[in-house]
N, C-alpha and C positions, 0 to 999 in steps of 0.2 A: 519544415513541418512543425518543429517545436522550438519555441523561443522562451527564454527565462523572463518572467514578469518582474517588474519593479514593485516593491511594496510601499504603498503610500505612507502608512503609519508605522514609523520605526520605533515608537515608544516601546520600551521594554515591557514584556508581559511575563507574568509568573508562570513557571512550569508546575509548581506544587499546587495541586488543585483541591478545592474543598470537596469532601466525599459526597455531600448533597448535590453538588453540581455534577459530579460524575454520574450519580444515579439518574439525575434528570435527563442528561443527554444520552445516557445509555438506553433509557426507556424510549426516547424519541427515535434513536437509530434503529432499535428493534422494531418499532412500529412501522418505520419507513421500509425496512426489509420485508416485513410481513405484507405490506401493501404491494410491494414490487413482486413478491412471490405469487400474489393473487392476480397479477397482471395490471394492477392499478398504478402504472408508472406516473401518470400525470398527478395523481393525488400524493404519491410518495415524493415526487419532485417539489410540489408546492409546499409540502410539510417541511422539507429540508431547506428550501429557499428561505422560508420564514425563520427557521431555526438558525440558519447561518447569519441572518441579520442580527438576531439576538446574541449569538456567540461573538460576533465582531465587536459588540459593545462591552464585553467582559474584559477583566484584567488578566485572564488566563488565555494562553495561546493554544492549549490542547483542544478545547472544543471547536474552536474556529477551524483549525487545520483538519481535525477528524471529520467534521461535518462537511467541509469543502471536498475532502477526498471521497466521502460516501456519495455526495451529490454528483460529483464528476462521473463516478461509476454508473449511477442511475441514468445519467444523460447518455452515456455510451450504450447501455443496454436498451435505451429508448431511441437508438439510432441517431444520436447527435454527437458525432465524433469531434467536431470542432469545439462544441461546448465542453466536452470532456477535457480536451487539451487546455482550454482556457482556465477551467476551475483547478485542474491538477497542477498546472504551471503556477497558479497563484498560491495554492497550498504549499507547494515545494518552496517557493520564494519566502513565504511567511515562516515556514518551519526553519529554514536555513538562517534567516535573520535573527530569530529568537533562540537558535540552537536547540530546537526541539527535535532530537535525533530520531525518535520513533516516527514522528510525522514526516521527517525527511525521507526515511526509509520507505514508509508506506506510499508516499507520493511517487518516489522513484520506481517502486515495484508496480504500482498501478500503470505507470507509463510503459514499463517493460512488458507487462502482461498484455495490454491492449495492442501494442505494436507487434508483439510476437504472435498472439492468437488471432488477431483480426487482419493485420497488414502483412504478416509473415516477414516482417523486417527484423530478423534476428540479430543482425549486426548492430543496429541502433538500439534494439532492446537490451543487448548485452552491455552497451555503454552504461545504461541505467542500472542494470543488474549488478555489474561489477562494483559500482559506487555504493549501491544499496547493501551489498554484502559487507563492505567495510564497516558500515554503520551498524548493521544488524549484529555482526560479530562483536562489535564494541559494547553494545548494550544488552547482548544476549536475547535478542528478539526472535523467538523461535518461529513464529508465524512468517516473519520476513525471510528467514533462512529457508524454511520449507517452500515458500513461494519461489525463491530463487532456484532451488533445486528442481522444482517442477518445470520452470521455464527452460532450464538447461536440458531436462529430459525431452521437452517438446521440440527443442532445437535439434537434438540428435534424431528424434523420430522423423522430423521433417527431412533430415539428410539420409534417412533409411539406415541409420546406425542403431539397430534394434537393441543390441546388448548394452551399449552405453545408455540408451534411452531407458531401458528397464532398470539399470543400476541406479541412476539418479531419481527415477520415479519411486523406487523402493525406499531410498533415503528420504525423499520428500514425504512419503506416506508414513514412514516410521515417526518422523518428527510431528506430522499432523496428528497422529494418534495420541501423542503426548498432550495435545491441546484439546482433546475430545471433551474434557470436562471443564474447559475454560469458558466461562460465560461473561467475563468482564471485557467488553469491547474496547475499553479504554485502558487496559492493563498491559504491562510488559511481563512476559514469562521469562524467567531467568534460566537459560540453558544455551548451549551452543554446540558447535562442531569441534572435534579434536583437531590438533595441529596437523595431523596427517590428512584428515578429511579436508581441511582448509587448503592444503597443498594440492590435493586431487582436484578440488573445485577450481583453483586457479589454473591448473593444467587444462581442465575442460574449457575454460574461457579462452585460453590461448589457442585452442584448436578450432574455435568457431569463428 
């Protein structure tokens, strides 16, 4: 179902991004989200397709990966699972090549999310979730950790293990609430789980 993509251009790209570039791509991503929320998926997809072409020409890896991830999700929501896989595999490969950890985590979690929520393939989803957890813990990416917890909750829910499902859902919601005021779509929030919670999470993965 999922194959890693080779990245054609292996030229090193910078991870430190110009603030003006951040704002530009942040505004475009917000506009695409707004279009999608209004049901205008075709317009949102066209906007991000053009934006991705522009991002690929830059010397920064972050916009290219972030836009590719967002475009993949739009295609999934527009009922194009194969296009979602293609774009997300490419964003994952690009992020890995350039050591863009947040982009790596985001790509992995998007794969995990769609496989878990749409395909109910929790075993494959957890392959991606476990790898993403290592990355999100390393960089303190709260959104990634919260998403991982939610996927774990959904897996327990699917297995009719309600107490475990509620436990991880509460953890996910608590972390998500800490992001409520976060408006920077291209920022990393510095926080994480305790060592005890990390062990609990690993235990949960072992059970599924």
